[in-house]
N, C-alpha and C positions, 0 to 999 in steps of 0.2 A: 504493500499499499504506500509506504514511504517512497519507493522508487517511482510510483505512478505520480505522486505529488510533485516531484522534481521533473519529471518528463513533460508534463502538460505545459508548464511555463516555457520550457526550452523550445517546444514545438511552436508555441505562439510567437516567440522572438524570431524564429526562422522566417516568418512572413512579414518582417518589418518593412515599412516603406522608407525610401531614401529620396531626399531632395537636395538639389544644389541651389544654394541661396547666393545670389550675386551681391557684392558690395561695390557700389559705384562711388566715384568721387570726381570732382572737377578741380584741376589745378589751374589757377590764374597766375599769370606772370607777375612777379614782384618788381618788374622793370617795365616802365612805360616810355614809349617814344612819341614825341610830339614835334611836328614842324613848327618851329617858332617864327622863322622868317624864310619866305620863299626866295630863292636866288634869282638874279636877273643878270644876263650877259650885257655888258657894255661893249661897244665896238669902237675902241679908240683909234685903230688903224684899219685899213681895208682888209687886212689878212688876219686880224686877231679878234677874238671874243674873250672877255674876261669878266669875272665876277668882282674884281678888285674895285673899290671905291674910286681910286684915282683914275681908273679906266672907264668910269661911268657905270660900273656894275654894282650889284648888291650881293654881298656874301650870304649864302644860305646858312641859317643857324638851326641846329637840331637840338632839342631838349630831351634829356634823359631824366626821368624820375626814378630813382633807385630806392625801393622800399626795403629790400633786404641786401645788406652789404655782403660781399664775398660770394655771391651766388651766381653772378652773371658777368659776361664780358660784352662790351659794346664793340661791334664791328661795322665800320663805316667804309663803303666803297664808293670812290668818286668815278665820275664818267671817263670812259675811253672811247666813247662813240656817241653820236646823237641818236636819240629815240625817234626824232623826226627833224627833217631839214629839207631844203631844196636838194636837188641832185648835185652831188659833188664828184668831180672827176679827178681829184687829186687827194693826196694824203693829208690827214689832219694830225697834227702833233699835239698831244694832251700832256699838261702838267697840272698837278693839283697837290693839296695838302689838307690835312685835318688836324685841328688843334683845339685844346681846351680853352674855352672862353670864360664866361662867368661861371661861378660856382657857389653853392650855398654853404660850403665848408672849405675854408682855406687849405685844409690838408688834401683836398682833391687836386691840388696842383701836382701831386705825385702821379696822377693819371698821365699828365703830359710827359713827365720825366721817364715813366716806365712803358710808354706806348711802344708797340711793335708795328713797323711799316714794312709791307711786302707787295707783291704783285706790281712791280715797277712803280712803286709809290702810290698806287691807286687804292690800296686797302690798308686801313689802320685799325689796330685792335687796342682797346683800353680795358684793363682789369678794373671792374667797378667794385673796389674794396671798401668804399665808404658810402653809407646811405645819405641820401639827399638828392639835390638836383644839380646837374651839370649841363652846360650848353657847349656844343661843339661847333666851331666855325669851320666852314669848308671853303677853300678856294679852288676855282677851276679856270684854266686858261686853255683855249684851243686856237692853234695857229695853223693856217691853211697853206699848203703847198710851199713853194719858195717865193715869198713875196706876192702870191696870188691873191686876189680879192675874193672874199666870200660872196657868192651870189645872193642877191636880195631875197628875203623871205623870213619865215619864222623858224627859229632853231630851239629844240628842246633836248636836254640831256637830263638823265636821272641819277640821283644819289640813292644808294641802298644803305639803309640804317637797320641794323639787327641788334637784338638783345639775346644772347645765346647763354643758356643755362650751363653752368660748369659743375 
């Protein structure tokens, strides 16, 4: 009889139902990128487009709001071609730079000191080691051919700004 009492619960457990219960979550970036100032190309000479103020341009400014320090790196890639332009039949030579502008914490000046530049000077990485807000200034210069005039028309080039989790 005692054996029967142990056997009945064991048989009942053998028919147990099993379910997989998902656990979902959403991770939001603790790094936000905002266009602070749109860039504008000035045309100081027939063969040159430049964002430099002295050339009649406007330097694009990118704002990064860093909520969590030491979790992200900023990667800014400057143009090496036009996304739209009149037809060009010669080579365009690109030079650019990205640097730390304003910052909410004076210690963010270390971002500039420790930046890494590659891709022929078109890509700059900054380790975002301090929480707060930092603005990056981007210069871009396009020179056409050898003393050739840019054709009349609208020119657009794009900067890519990323916040990459580390």
